[in-house]
C-alpha positions as CSV (number, residue, x, y, z in Angstrom):
1,M,94.8,133.9,133.5
2,D,94.7,135.3,129.9
3,V,98.1,134.0,129.1
4,M,97.2,130.5,130.5
5,S,93.9,130.5,128.4
6,F,95.9,131.6,125.3
7,G,98.4,128.8,125.9
8,L,95.7,126.2,126.4
9,G,94.0,127.4,123.1
10,V,97.3,127.1,121.2
11,L,97.9,123.6,122.7
12,A,94.4,122.5,121.7
13,A,94.9,123.8,118.2
14,I,98.2,122.0,117.8
15,T,96.8,118.8,119.3
16,S,93.7,118.8,117.1
17,T,95.9,119.5,114.0
18,I,98.1,116.5,114.9
19,I,95.0,114.3,115.5
20,L,93.4,115.3,112.2
21,Y,96.7,114.6,110.3
22,I,97.0,111.1,111.9
23,V,93.3,110.3,111.1
24,R,93.7,111.5,107.5
25,H,96.9,109.6,107.1
26,F,95.3,106.4,108.7
27,L,92.2,106.7,106.4
28,G,94.3,107.2,103.3
29,K,96.9,104.5,104.0
30,V,94.9,101.8,105.8
31,L,91.1,102.1,105.8
32,I,90.6,103.1,102.2
33,P,92.8,100.2,100.8
34,L,91.0,97.8,103.3
35,S,87.6,99.0,102.0
36,L,88.8,98.5,98.4
37,I,89.7,94.9,99.3
38,F,86.4,94.4,100.9
39,L,84.5,95.8,97.9
40,S,86.6,93.7,95.5
41,R,85.5,90.5,97.2
42,E,82.5,90.6,94.8
43,T,85.0,90.0,92.0
44,N,87.5,87.8,93.8
45,I,88.2,84.9,91.5
46,S,91.2,83.4,93.3
47,G,90.9,79.7,93.8
48,V,90.7,76.4,91.9
49,W,88.3,76.2,89.0
50,E,87.1,73.3,86.8
51,T,87.0,74.6,83.3
52,E,85.2,73.3,80.2
53,F,85.8,74.4,76.7
54,W,84.4,73.5,73.3
55,K,86.6,72.9,70.2
56,D,85.0,71.8,67.0
57,D,82.2,69.5,68.2
58,N,84.0,68.2,71.3
59,S,84.1,69.5,74.9
60,Y,87.2,69.2,77.1
61,K,87.9,69.7,80.8
62,E,90.9,71.5,82.5
63,T,91.8,72.8,85.9
64,A,92.7,76.4,86.5
65,R,94.5,77.7,89.7
66,V,94.1,81.4,90.0
67,S,95.6,84.1,92.2
68,Q,94.4,87.7,92.4
69,L,95.7,90.9,93.9
70,F,93.2,93.8,93.4
71,D,92.4,93.6,89.6
72,K,95.5,91.6,88.5
73,V,95.0,87.9,87.9
74,W,97.5,85.2,87.2
75,G,97.8,81.4,87.4
76,T,98.1,78.1,85.7
77,I,95.8,76.0,83.6
78,E,96.4,72.2,83.3
79,F,95.0,70.2,80.4
80,R,95.5,66.6,79.3
81,K,95.7,66.1,75.5
82,A,96.2,62.6,74.2
83,G,97.4,61.5,77.6
84,Q,100.0,64.2,77.9
85,L,99.8,67.0,80.5
86,R,100.0,70.5,79.1
87,K,100.6,73.4,81.5
88,Y,99.7,77.0,80.6
89,K,100.4,80.2,82.3
90,M,97.7,82.8,82.3
91,R,97.6,86.5,83.1
92,G,95.0,89.1,83.0
93,T,92.7,91.5,84.8
94,V,89.2,91.4,86.3
95,K,87.1,94.5,86.2
96,E,83.4,95.0,86.7
97,R,82.9,91.2,87.0
98,I,84.7,90.6,83.6
99,L,87.9,88.5,83.4
100,S,90.1,89.2,80.4
101,A,93.3,87.1,80.1
102,T,95.8,85.6,77.8
103,Y,97.4,82.1,78.1
104,E,100.3,80.2,76.6
105,T,101.9,76.9,77.0
106,V,104.7,76.5,79.6
107,S,105.2,72.7,79.0
108,P,105.8,71.1,76.7
109,K,107.7,74.1,75.4
110,A,107.9,72.8,71.8
111,V,104.1,73.1,71.5
112,L,102.5,76.2,70.0
113,D,99.2,76.8,71.9
114,R,98.2,80.2,73.0
115,G,95.1,82.4,73.1
116,S,92.9,84.7,75.1
117,F,89.6,84.6,76.8
118,T,86.9,87.0,78.2
119,L,84.6,85.6,80.8
120,A,81.8,87.2,82.8
121,L,81.4,86.3,86.5
122,E,77.9,85.2,87.2
123,R,76.0,86.5,90.2
124,D,76.5,83.3,92.1
125,G,80.3,84.1,92.2
126,R,81.0,80.4,91.3
127,T,80.7,80.5,87.5
128,L,82.5,82.3,84.8
129,V,81.1,82.1,81.3
130,G,82.4,83.5,78.0
131,W,84.5,82.9,74.9
132,Y,88.0,82.1,74.1
133,S,90.2,82.2,71.0
134,W,93.3,80.2,70.3
135,T,96.0,79.3,67.9
136,D,97.8,76.0,68.1
137,D,99.9,73.4,66.2
138,E,96.7,72.0,64.6
139,S,95.0,75.2,63.7
140,P,97.4,78.1,62.9
141,T,94.3,80.2,62.0
142,P,92.8,81.7,65.1
143,K,89.5,80.1,66.1
144,G,87.2,80.5,69.1
145,N,84.4,78.9,71.1
146,K,82.6,78.8,74.4
147,Y,84.4,78.6,77.7
148,V,82.9,77.9,81.2
149,W,84.6,77.9,84.6
150,T,83.1,76.5,87.7
151,K,84.7,77.3,91.1
152,L,85.8,74.3,93.2
153,Q,87.7,75.9,96.0
154,H,88.6,79.4,97.3
155,N,92.2,80.1,98.2
156,G,91.5,83.2,100.2
C-alpha cells in the first residue's frame, strides 16, 4: 500500500508539473498576446480616413488608408493637386493614442513632397487632430499647419 501511495504521489506531482507548464506556456504564447490585441483596440486606427489639412489660408482634403499591427502603422494617402492624383506612402507608430508618422510621395516620383505629422486620437475613436510639417517643390523651407482626420470605415 505504501509503495502504491508513493507511486500515486509521484504521478500526481509529474502530472501537475506538466499541467502547470502547459498553462504557463498557453498564457504566455496565446492569452497574453490576445489580451494585448484586445487592449490595443482603443488605439486601433486601421481603416479609411477622410483628412483635411491647412496650407497657407486654404484647406485641402485627402483620403488615407491605414493598416496597423500592434503599434506599427502604415498606409497610403491620396491627394488631388491641380487635377493630378498624388499618392503618398506613410509609416509610423501609435502609442498612448498618439499617431506619429512620416510620409513621402510615391507618384509622381519627380515631385518632392514629404513631411511628418503627429495626431492625437480623440475619445470618440473617429477623429485624429494635430499638426503636420512638410517640404515640397513650392516651399523648400519646412512649414507646418493643422491636420484633422475623420474615420470613414474600419478595416478590422
